[in-house]
C-alpha positions in Angstrom: 29.3 3.6 55.2 30.3 2.4 51.8 27.0 0.1 51.5 24.8 2.9 52.7 26.1 5.2 50.0 25.8 2.5 47.3 22.2 2.0 48.3 21.5 5.8 48.5 22.8 5.9 45.0 20.7 3.1 44.0 17.8 4.5 45.4 18.4 8.0 43.8 19.1 6.4 40.2 15.8 4.2 40.3 14.1 7.6 41.3 15.7 9.5 38.5 15.0 7.0 36.1 11.4 6.6 36.9 10.9 10.2 36.8 12.5 10.3 33.4 10.4 7.6 32.3 7.4 9.2 33.6 8.2 12.5 31.7 8.8 10.5 28.7 5.3 9.0 28.9 3.6 12.4 28.8 3.3 11.6 25.0 1.9 8.6 23.0 5.1 7.8 20.7 5.0 6.2 17.4 8.3 5.2 15.7 8.7 4.6 11.8 11.6 2.2 11.1 12.0 2.2 7.5 14.2 1.9 4.5 15.0 5.9 3.9 17.5 5.6 1.4 17.9 1.9 0.0 16.0 -0.3 -2.6 12.9 -0.1 -0.8 12.7 3.7 0.2 10.5 4.4 -2.9 7.6 2.2 -1.5 8.0 2.8 2.2 10.6 5.3 3.9 9.7 9.1 3.6 6.5 8.3 2.1 5.6 6.1 5.3 6.6 8.8 7.5 4.3 11.2 5.5 1.4 8.9 5.7 1.9 8.6 9.5 1.9 12.5 10.2 -1.5 12.7 8.0 -3.0 10.2 10.0 -1.7 11.9 13.4 -3.0 15.2 12.0 -6.3 13.8 11.0 -6.6 12.4 14.6 -6.2 15.7 16.1 -2.5 15.4 17.2 -3.4 14.3 20.6 -5.1 11.3 22.5 -5.9 10.9 26.1 -4.6 14.3 26.8 -1.3 13.6 25.7 0.5 14.7 22.4 1.2 12.2 19.6 4.7 12.1 18.7 6.3 10.6 15.8 10.2 9.4 15.4 11.9 7.6 12.4 14.7 6.3 11.5 16.7 4.4 8.5 17.9 0.9 9.1 20.2 1.0 6.4 19.1 -2.6 5.2 21.0 -4.3 8.2 19.3 -6.5 10.6 21.3 -5.5 13.6 21.0 -1.8 12.9 17.1 -2.2 12.9 17.1 -4.2 15.7 19.4 -2.1 17.7 17.2 1.3 16.8 14.0 -0.3 18.0 15.5 -1.7 21.3 16.7 1.9 21.9 13.6 3.5 21.2 11.7 1.1 23.5 14.2 1.1 26.3 15.3 4.8 26.0 12.6 6.7 24.3 9.5 5.3 25.6 8.2 4.6 21.8 4.9 2.9 22.1 4.4 1.4 18.7 7.0 0.7 15.8 5.7 0.6 12.2 7.1 -0.1 8.8 10.1 -2.5 9.0 10.4 -3.3 5.2 13.0 -6.3 5.8 11.5 -9.7 7.0 14.3 -10.4 8.9 14.3 -7.5 10.9 10.6 -7.6 11.4 10.8 -11.6 12.7 13.3 -10.4 15.3 11.3 -7.4 16.6 8.3 -9.6 17.3 10.0 -11.4 20.1 11.6 -8.2 21.4 8.2 -6.3 21.3 6.6 -9.4 23.4 9.6 -9.3 25.8 9.4 -5.4 26.6 5.5 -5.4 26.2 5.5 -3.0 23.2 3.7 -3.3 19.9 5.3 -3.6 16.4 3.3 -3.3 13.4 5.4 -4.6 10.3 3.3 -2.6 7.7 6.0 -3.1 5.0 7.6 -6.4 6.2 5.8 -9.3 3.7 7.1 -12.8 5.1 3.9 -14.8 5.9 6.2 -16.2 8.8 4.9 -13.2 10.9 1.7 -14.7 11.3 2.9 -18.3 11.2 5.6 -20.0 13.3 7.2 -16.2 14.0 3.9 -14.7 15.2 3.8 -12.9 18.7 1.2 -11.4 20.8 2.4 -8.0 20.4 2.5 -8.1 16.7 -0.2 -7.0 13.9 0.7 -7.8 10.4 -1.5 -5.1 9.0 -1.4 -5.0 5.2 -0.3 -8.0 3.2 2.0 -10.9 3.2 3.7 -13.5 0.8 1.0 -15.9 0.9 -1.9 -13.5 -0.2 0.4 -12.0 -3.1 1.5 -15.2 -4.6 -1.8 -17.0 -4.2 -3.6 -14.3 -6.1 -1.4 -14.1 -9.1 -0.2 -17.6 -9.3 -4.0 -18.9 -9.4 -5.1 -16.3 -12.1 -2.0 -17.3 -14.3 -3.1 -21.0 -13.9 -6.6 -20.1 -15.1 -5.1 -18.5 -18.1 -3.3 -21.6 -19.0 0.3 -22.1 -19.8 1.1 -22.0 -15.8 2.9 -25.4 -16.0 6.7 -24.7 -15.6 8.2 -21.8 -13.4 11.5 -20.3 -12.4 12.4 -18.2 -9.5 14.7 -15.3 -9.5 14.8 -14.6 -5.5 16.4 -11.9 -3.2 18.4 -14.1 -0.9 16.7 -13.5 2.6 13.9 -14.3 4.6 11.6 -12.0 2.3 12.4 -13.7 -0.6 12.5 -17.1 0.6 9.0 -16.7 1.8 7.7 -15.7 -1.6 9.5 -18.8 -3.4 8.2 -20.8 -0.6 4.7 -19.7 -0.7 4.4 -19.7 -4.4 5.9 -23.2 -4.9 2.9 -24.8 -2.9 0.2 -22.8 -5.2 2.3 -23.8 -8.4 2.1 -27.5 -7.2 -1.5 -27.3 -6.3 -2.5 -26.1 -9.8 -0.3 -28.8 -11.4 2.8 -27.0 -12.1 6.5 -27.7 -11.8 9.2 -25.5 -10.6 12.3 -26.0 -13.0 14.8 -24.1 -11.0 15.8 -20.9 -8.9 18.6 -18.6 -8.4 19.3 -16.4 -5.5 20.6 -12.7 -5.7 22.0 -10.2 -3.2 19.8 -7.5 -1.9 20.0 -4.2 -4.0 21.6 -5.8 -7.0 22.4 -3.8 -10.1 23.5 -6.6 -12.7 21.1 -9.3 -13.0 22.3 -10.5 -16.5 23.9 -13.8 -15.2 20.7 -14.8 -13.5 18.4 -13.8 -16.2 20.5 -16.0 -18.5 19.8 -19.1 -16.2 16.3 -18.6 -16.2 16.3 -18.2 -20.0 18.3 -21.6 -20.1 15.6 -23.3 -17.9 13.1 -23.1 -20.8 10.5 -22.3 -17.9 7.4 -20.6 -19.5 7.0 -18.3 -16.3 9.4 -16.5 -14.1 8.5 -15.1 -10.8 10.7 -12.4 -9.6 10.8 -13.0 -5.7 12.1 -9.5 -4.8 10.9 -5.9 -4.3 11.4 -2.1 -4.9 14.6 -1.3 -7.1 15.6 -5.1 -7.4 12.2 -5.7 -9.2 12.9 -2.7 -11.7 16.4 -3.9 -12.6 15.5 -7.7 -13.0 12.4 -6.9 -15.2 13.9 -4.3 -17.3 17.3 -6.6 -17.8 14.8 -9.7 -18.6 13.4 -7.5 -21.4 16.9 -6.7 -22.7 17.7 -10.3 -22.9 14.7 -11.0 -25.0 12.9 -13.4 -22.5 9.5 -11.6 -22.6 9.8 -11.7 -26.7 10.5 -15.5 -26.4 7.1 -15.7 -24.5 8.4 -16.2 -21.0 5.7 -14.6 -18.6 7.1 -12.6 -15.7 5.4 -12.5 -12.4 6.1 -9.8 -9.7 4.0 -10.8 -6.5 5.2 -8.1 -4.6 5.3 -5.3 -7.3 3.9 -1.8 -6.5 3.0 0.9 -8.5 6.1 2.8 -8.1 7.7 -0.4 -9.6 5.5 -0.4 -12.6 6.3 3.3 -13.0 9.8 2.5 -12.9 9.8 -0.5 -15.3 7.6 1.5 -17.9 4.4 0.2 -19.4 6.4 -0.7 -22.5 7.9 -3.4 -20.8 5.2 -4.1 -17.9 2.2 -4.2 -19.9 0.2 -7.4 -19.1 1.8 -8.0 -15.8 -0.5 -8.9 -13.0 -0.2 -7.3 -9.9 -2.0 -8.0 -6.4 -2.8 -5.0 -4.3 -5.1 -3.9 -1.4 -5.2 -0.3 -2.7 -5.6 1.8 -5.8 -5.9 5.5 -6.3 -9.3 5.5 -7.4 -10.8 2.9 -5.7 -12.9 5.5 -3.8 -13.5 9.3 -3.6 -11.6 9.1 -0.2 -8.5 7.1 -1.8 -8.4 9.7 -4.3 -8.5 12.5 -2.0 -5.5 10.8 0.2 -3.6 10.3 -3.1 -4.1 13.9 -4.0 -2.9 15.0 -0.8 -0.1 12.6 -0.8 1.1 13.5 -4.2 1.2 17.0 -3.2 3.5 16.3 -0.3 5.8 13.7 -2.1 5.5 14.2 -5.6 3.9 11.1 -6.7 1.1 8.9 -5.7 1.5 6.4 -2.7 2.5 2.8 -2.9 -0.3 0.4 -1.1 2.3 0.1 1.7 2.4 3.9 2.4 -1.4 4.0 1.9 -1.7 1.1 4.4 0.5 3.0 6.9 -1.9 5.7 7.2 -4.8 3.1 8.2 -2.3 1.3 10.4 -1.6 4.5 12.5 -4.9 5.8 12.5 -6.4 2.0 14.0 -3.8 2.1 16.8 -4.6 5.7 17.8 -8.5 4.7 17.7 -7.6 1.6 20.0 -5.3 3.8 22.3 -8.6 6.1 22.8 -11.0 3.2 23.3 -8.6 1.8 26.0 -7.8 4.7 27.6 -4.3 4.0 28.2 -1.4 3.4 25.7 -0.4 0.2 28.0 0.1 -2.4 24.9 -1.9 -5.3 26.2 -4.9 -3.1 26.5 -4.2 -1.4 23.1 -3.8 -4.5 21.4 -7.2 -5.8 22.9 -8.9 -3.0 21.4 -7.4 -3.2 17.9 -8.5 -6.7 17.7 -12.2 -5.8 18.7 -12.5 -3.0 16.5 -13.3 -3.2 12.7 -10.9 -1.6 10.5 -12.3 1.0 8.3 -10.5 3.6 6.1 -10.2 4.6 2.6 -8.6 1.5 1.6 -10.1 -1.1 3.7 -13.9 -1.7 4.8 -14.8 -3.9 7.8 -11.3 -5.2 8.0 -10.4 -7.4 11.2 -7.6 -8.9 13.0 -7.3 -12.5 13.8 -5.7 -14.1 17.0 -2.4 -14.6 14.7 -2.2 -11.1 14.1 -3.1 -11.4 10.3 -5.3 -8.5 9.2 -8.3 -9.7 6.9 -9.0 -7.3 4.2 -10.0 -7.8 0.2 -7.1 -8.0 -2.1 -7.4 -6.8 -5.9 -6.1 -8.6 -8.9 -4.9 -5.9 -11.4 -3.1 -5.8 -14.6 -0.6 -3.1 -15.9 -2.1 -1.2 -18.8 -0.5 -0.9 -22.5 1.0 2.5 -23.2 -2.0 3.1 -25.5 -4.5 2.5 -22.7 -2.8 4.8 -20.2 -4.3 8.2 -19.9 -1.2 9.7 -17.8 2.0 9.1 -16.3 0.5 7.4 -12.9 -2.4 5.5 -15.0 -0.8 2.3 -14.8 -3.2 -0.7 -14.1 -6.8 -1.8 -14.5 -9.0 -3.9 -12.2 -9.4 -7.5 -13.0 -10.7 -9.2 -10.0 -11.6 -8.9 -6.3 -10.4 -11.6 -4.1 -12.4 -11.7 -0.9 -10.0 -11.6 2.2 -11.1 -15.0 3.6 -9.8 -16.3 0.3 -6.7 -14.1 -0.2 -4.8 -15.0 3.1 -3.8 -18.3 4.5 -6.2 -20.3 6.9 -5.0 -19.6 10.3 -5.1 -23.5 10.9 -2.7 -23.8 8.3 -0.1 -21.2 9.7 1.3 -22.9 12.9 1.2 -19.8 14.8 1.8 -20.7 18.7 -0.7 -18.2 19.6 -3.8 -20.2 17.8 -5.1 -23.6 19.8 
């Protein structure tokens, strides 16, 4: 009798779980997993949530007769916290797609989890090129940018300008910063340059004085700040305070975004090169999105926040085309469909998950050139997508035969 009761309980539990999952599956659910309060919050976080909401509203708020729901969470810059949140969303809350993830270590972990659970992860904020290399996965789309494309654009431009023969790295000490350093080093060496040294700093560092002094003592002509968000602002400001720029050292920030340039200020940032797939005035549609975003958030979007809109919209178009929110069917449609929005024209997704789109080399304006608080950069060159990103044959992605 005891076994009968146990079997009945198991059946009841199974049925209740199935009913619960069925009830939850009455919506298409998107999760924004982001830095809401830490060093990357300005470029991601609340702005990513706003961009995702705009895309859902513009799509009409529903797809396949289901409402489109949005959830969000702060991973607190902790890998275990971020992975735990995503697993709970996928296991218990029936989230279909997770987006954002401005931490490369978390993104790499979630690529594997998404494959195991047959869900979709789109690291719009994580930068490491490993996401389309050795750490690629069939359920992951690396939608906006990566360390390879950003560093190649800037290092090659500086090499053409001359004086790019000696370099020093100031690198945040986790997967993201290490990927910048690794990718940039290959371009430096290919251009005939030499890396004289590097120093690692913890995430969210306030005092860069000891690191800046090591860069100064290296006598390198160029320094790459291989960091992001608030760390970029602190590092560059303190480099200026210690006189590195006045001494002639050129500082490069491959992962800088417009809020970072604004935080540094044009008096210091003038002349810095920026690689970006987006600028506010690149198209009338981009300007309209910028005005809408600024009204909501209080400032123009970063290129990650602009790209998040496009990523959500592309995902929802694929759900509609597939006639289901089942991950493999949606991913197949995403790879078939061209990407077209205010930021990207005729973009495409390769088998390794890399989105190919044009990138733009920009330069921070002088204070005299700027016509307003957010008039920060000028266009220097367009880099076609097939030149900006790593050739698929060189990435060692297991999905590529």
